[in-house]
C-alpha positions in Angstrom: 12.7 15.1 21.1 13.5 12.2 23.5 13.6 8.7 22.0 11.9 6.3 24.4 12.9 2.7 23.6 10.6 1.3 26.2 7.6 2.5 24.3 8.2 0.3 21.3 7.4 -3.2 22.6 3.8 -2.0 23.4 3.5 -0.2 20.1 4.7 -3.3 18.2 2.1 -5.4 20.0 -0.6 -2.8 19.0 0.5 -2.8 15.4 0.4 -6.6 15.2 -3.1 -6.6 16.6 -4.5 -3.9 14.3 -5.7 -6.3 11.6 -7.3 -8.5 14.3 -9.1 -5.5 15.9 -10.3 -4.0 12.7 -14.1 -4.3 12.0 -15.2 -7.4 10.0 -15.3 -6.7 6.3 -17.8 -7.9 3.7 -16.5 -11.3 2.6 -17.9 -11.0 -0.9 -15.2 -10.5 -3.5 -15.8 -7.0 -4.8 -14.1 -3.7 -4.4 -16.8 -1.6 -2.9 -15.0 1.3 -1.1 -12.0 3.3 -1.9 -10.4 6.0 0.4 -8.5 8.8 -1.4 -6.1 10.7 0.7 -4.9 14.1 -0.4 -1.6 14.5 1.4 -0.9 17.4 3.8 -3.4 20.3 4.0 -4.3 23.3 6.3 -1.3 24.6 8.2 0.8 21.8 6.6 1.6 22.9 3.0 3.8 20.0 2.2 6.6 20.8 -0.3 6.7 24.4 -1.6 8.2 25.6 -4.8 10.4 28.6 -3.8 10.3 30.1 -7.2 6.5 29.9 -7.8 5.1 29.5 -4.3 3.3 26.5 -5.6 2.2 24.3 -2.6 2.0 20.5 -2.6 -1.2 20.4 -0.6 -3.1 22.2 -3.4 -1.8 19.8 -6.1 -2.6 16.8 -4.0 -6.2 17.9 -3.4 -6.9 18.8 -7.0 -5.7 15.4 -8.3 -7.5 13.6 -5.5 -10.9 15.2 -6.2 -10.5 14.6 -10.0 -9.7 11.0 -9.3 -12.6 10.5 -7.0 -15.0 12.2 -9.4 -14.0 9.9 -12.2 -14.4 6.8 -10.1 -17.9 7.9 -9.0 -18.9 8.6 -12.6 -17.6 5.3 -14.1 -18.2 3.0 -11.1 -21.4 4.3 -9.3 -21.3 1.1 -7.2 -18.0 2.1 -5.6 -18.2 4.4 -2.5 -15.5 7.1 -2.7 -14.4 8.6 0.7 -11.9 11.5 1.0 -9.7 12.0 4.1 -10.1 15.7 3.2 -12.1 17.4 0.4 -10.9 20.9 1.2 -7.9 22.7 2.6 -7.7 21.4 6.1 -5.2 19.5 8.3 -5.8 15.8 9.0 -3.5 13.9 11.3 -1.5 11.0 9.8 -3.0 8.5 12.2 -6.6 9.7 11.4 -6.1 9.2 7.7 -5.6 5.5 8.1 -8.3 5.3 10.7 -10.8 6.8 8.2 -10.0 3.9 5.8 -10.3 1.3 8.6 -13.6 2.7 10.0 -15.2 2.6 6.5 -14.0 -0.9 5.8 -12.2 0.3 2.7 -10.9 -2.1 0.1 -8.2 0.3 -1.2 -6.3 3.3 0.2 -4.7 5.8 -2.2 -2.6 8.6 -0.7 -1.6 11.3 -3.2 1.6 13.4 -2.8 4.1 15.5 -4.7 7.8 14.8 -4.2 10.7 17.1 -3.4 14.5 16.7 -3.1 17.6 18.7 -2.4 18.8 17.9 -5.8 16.9 19.7 -8.6 17.9 16.9 -10.9 15.6 14.4 -9.2 12.5 13.8 -11.3 9.8 11.4 -12.2 7.0 9.5 -10.5 7.1 6.7 -7.9 4.7 4.7 -5.9 5.4 3.5 -2.3 4.0 0.5 -0.4 4.5 -0.2 3.3 7.8 -1.9 3.8 11.1 -1.8 5.6 13.5 -0.7 2.9 15.5 2.1 4.4 17.8 3.0 1.5 19.0 6.6 1.5 16.6 7.8 -1.2 13.6 6.1 0.5 14.5 7.5 3.9 14.5 11.0 2.5 10.9 10.6 1.5 10.1 8.9 4.8 11.6 11.7 6.9 9.7 14.4 4.9 6.3 12.6 4.8 6.5 11.3 8.4 7.7 14.7 9.8 4.1 15.9 9.5 3.4 14.4 12.9 5.5 17.2 14.4 2.6 19.6 13.5 0.1 17.5 15.6 -0.8 18.6 19.1 -0.1 15.4 21.0 2.2 13.4 18.6 4.4 12.0 21.4 1.4 10.2 22.8 -0.3 9.2 19.5 3.0 7.8 18.1 4.6 6.5 21.2 7.6 8.8 21.1 8.4 8.1 17.4 11.0 10.5 16.0 10.9 10.8 12.1 14.5 12.0 12.2 15.9 9.2 14.3 16.8 6.0 12.3 16.3 3.9 15.5 12.7 4.9 15.5 12.0 2.9 12.4 12.4 -0.4 14.3 8.7 -0.2 14.8 8.2 -1.0 11.1 10.1 -4.3 11.2 6.9 -6.2 11.7 5.0 -9.0 9.8 3.4 -7.9 6.5 0.2 -9.7 5.6 -1.4 -10.6 2.2 -2.2 -6.9 1.6 1.5 -6.4 0.8 1.3 -8.2 -2.5 -2.0 -6.6 -3.5 -0.5 -3.2 -2.7 2.5 -4.1 -4.9 0.1 -5.1 -7.6 -1.8 -1.8 -7.6 1.4 0.3 -7.3 2.8 -1.5 -10.3 -0.4 -0.7 -12.3 -0.1 3.0 -11.4 3.6 3.2 -12.5 2.8 1.4 -15.7 0.1 3.9 -16.5 2.4 6.8 -15.7 5.2 5.6 -17.8 3.0 4.7 -20.8 0.4 7.5 -20.7 1.3 10.2 -18.2 2.6 13.7 -18.8 5.6 12.8 -16.6 6.9 9.6 -18.2 10.0 9.0 -16.1 9.2 6.3 -13.7 11.3 5.7 -10.6 9.3 2.5 -10.0 7.6 0.8 -7.1 9.3 1.2 -3.7 9.0 0.0 -0.2 9.3 2.4 2.8 8.2 2.7 6.4 5.5 5.4 5.9 3.3 6.2 8.8 0.2 7.1 6.7 0.2 3.5 5.5 1.1 1.4 8.5 -2.3 1.8 10.2 -4.3 0.7 7.2 -5.8 -2.8 7.0 -6.3 -3.0 3.2 -4.1 -2.7 0.1 -2.5 0.8 0.4 -0.2 2.9 -1.6 1.4 6.4 -1.5 1.8 7.9 -4.9 4.4 10.6 -5.6 3.2 12.2 -8.9 6.3 14.2 -9.6 9.0 16.5 -8.1 8.1 20.0 -7.2 11.8 20.7 -6.9 12.4 19.8 -10.5 11.6 22.5 -13.1 10.3 20.1 -15.8 8.0 18.2 -13.4 6.8 21.4 -11.8 6.0 23.0 -15.1 3.9 20.0 -16.0 2.0 19.8 -12.7 1.2 23.4 -12.6 -1.1 22.9 -15.7 -4.6 21.9 -14.9 -4.9 19.7 -18.0 -1.8 17.7 -16.8 -3.3 17.2 -13.4 -6.4 15.8 -15.0 -4.2 13.4 -17.0 -2.4 12.3 -13.8 -5.7 11.7 -12.1 -6.9 9.7 -15.2 -3.8 7.5 -15.2 -4.5 6.6 -11.5 -8.1 5.9 -12.5 -7.0 3.6 -15.2 -4.8 1.7 -12.8 -7.8 1.6 -10.3 -10.0 0.1 -13.1 -7.5 -2.6 -13.8 -7.1 -3.4 -10.1 -10.8 -3.5 -9.6 -11.3 -5.8 -12.5 -8.9 -8.4 -11.0 -10.2 -7.8 -7.5 -13.9 -8.3 -8.5 -13.3 -11.4 -10.6 -12.1 -13.7 -7.8 -10.2 -11.7 -5.2 -7.0 -12.0 -7.2 -4.8 -8.9 -7.7 -1.3 -9.6 -8.8 1.5 -7.5 -10.2 2.0 -7.5 -14.0 5.4 -9.3 -13.8 5.3 -12.7 -12.2 8.4 -14.0 -10.3 10.8 -15.9 -12.5 11.2 -19.7 -12.3 14.8 -19.1 -11.3 13.8 -17.2 -8.1 11.3 -19.9 -7.2 13.7 -22.9 -7.7 16.4 -21.1 -5.8 14.2 -20.9 -2.8 13.0 -24.5 -2.8 14.6 -25.5 0.5 12.2 -23.1 2.3 9.2 -24.2 0.3 6.6 -26.0 2.4 4.9 -25.9 5.8 2.5 -28.8 6.5 1.9 -29.7 2.8 -1.4 -31.3 2.0 -1.7 -33.7 -0.9 0.1 -33.0 -4.1 0.8 -29.5 -5.4 2.6 -30.5 -8.5 1.4 -29.0 -11.8 -0.6 -25.8 -12.5 -3.4 -25.2 -9.9 -4.9 -22.5 -7.7 -4.4 -21.8 -4.0 -5.6 -19.0 -1.6 -2.8 -16.9 -0.3 -3.5 -15.8 3.3 -0.5 -13.7 4.2 3.1 -12.8 3.3 5.9 -12.1 5.8 9.6 -11.2 5.7 10.3 -14.0 8.2 9.5 -17.7 8.4 6.6 -18.8 10.7 6.4 -22.0 12.7 3.5 -24.3 12.0 1.8 -23.4 15.2 2.5 -19.6 14.8 -0.5 -17.5 16.1 -0.2 -15.5 12.8 -1.6 -18.5 11.0 -4.7 -18.4 13.2 -5.1 -22.1 13.5 -5.2 -22.8 9.8 -4.1 -26.3 8.9 -2.2 -27.7 5.9 -0.6 -24.4 5.2 2.1 -24.1 2.5 4.9 -21.6 2.5 7.0 -20.5 -0.5 10.0 -18.2 -0.3 9.9 -15.9 -3.3 11.7 -12.6 -3.9 12.5 -12.2 -0.2 9.1 -13.0 1.1 7.5 -16.1 2.7 4.1 -16.5 1.1 1.6 -18.6 2.9 -1.3 -20.3 1.1 -4.0 -23.0 1.6 -6.0 -25.2 -0.6 -5.3 -26.9 -3.9 -7.9 -26.2 -6.6 -8.0 -27.2 -10.3 -9.8 -24.0 -11.4 -10.1 -20.4 -10.3 -13.8 -20.7 -9.9 -13.4 -23.5 -7.4 -10.8 -21.5 -5.4 -13.1 -18.4 -5.5 -16.0 -20.5 -4.0 -13.8 -21.2 -0.9 -12.3 -17.7 -0.7 -15.1 -16.2 1.4 -14.7 -18.8 4.1 -10.9 -18.1 4.3 -11.6 -14.4 4.4 -13.4 -14.8 7.7 -9.9 -15.3 9.3 -7.8 -13.4 6.7 -9.7 -10.5 5.2 -6.9 -9.8 2.7 -6.8 -13.4 1.3 -6.8 -13.8 -2.4 -6.5 -16.4 -5.1 -3.1 -17.2 -6.7 -2.1 -19.3 -9.7 0.6 -21.8 -8.8 2.9 -23.9 -11.0 5.5 -25.8 -9.0 
């Protein structure tokens, strides 16, 4: 495949505009729609166990349908949409487009892992990011290589080559507020797996440039429920009762995430950043501060990026009196200064008109 450098500036521009071009979402603070994506399908089997001929696509679909059925039963007010509900092939780009068209509030992609080393085992959940460590890139190359099965992938993905490290420059783009909500849900999933799941070894929450996630405009995760290449994991996943348990673990994480999301738009990871990490970043702390922010209070986070933005940056969409804090490698931008969560929640819908992924955060400077 030919790597076309000239294609990427245009693609980068398109990617930056995706959140702006997406249909307007309901501004009320409730999780109304979830899209469940069963990875692979049809002529794309995903990972295959050589010894048992077990196919990833079948495990993914079974868990996805069980998860969706549970959500529909327990939360009849939530609309569940599947990218596929049978054994058929769906292009990577279309999976994200399905979520965007339906104004989804959460995107869950379900997969089974595989590795050259049969010792690799456990669960892990990915969010969209630019961490290109060796282990993460192995997952990326395997999951992103699905585009090679598509008829016109060179046009759809602007010459992207999943085997060429240079291709991943397209993912070095601004991440918005959905990043932190994605991290929150991913953390909840891994917590359920490690405490209740049939596969208790957790490889944690990871960031990686995964194509199935970068087109989505809502909190999104890709869950690897175990390793098909590992005998212990495979023997667990082959049992229907264990696939039901895995689906239920994801459901419990969904319930926790929905409870936070519905209360006031807040969805934060279980472990908050330490005081040490906040104080170490104090030189980068503010952009156009308004009034005092000392002491416990609430703000509305509008986006998070890996790079510092100027006060007049178009990414801030004309918002005034924006604060920036550098925490754990991310610049987190917020507005407002409210004494209670209820007060912040009342202003949230107005902010969401410009930043659909905005949410309330608790701040103690």
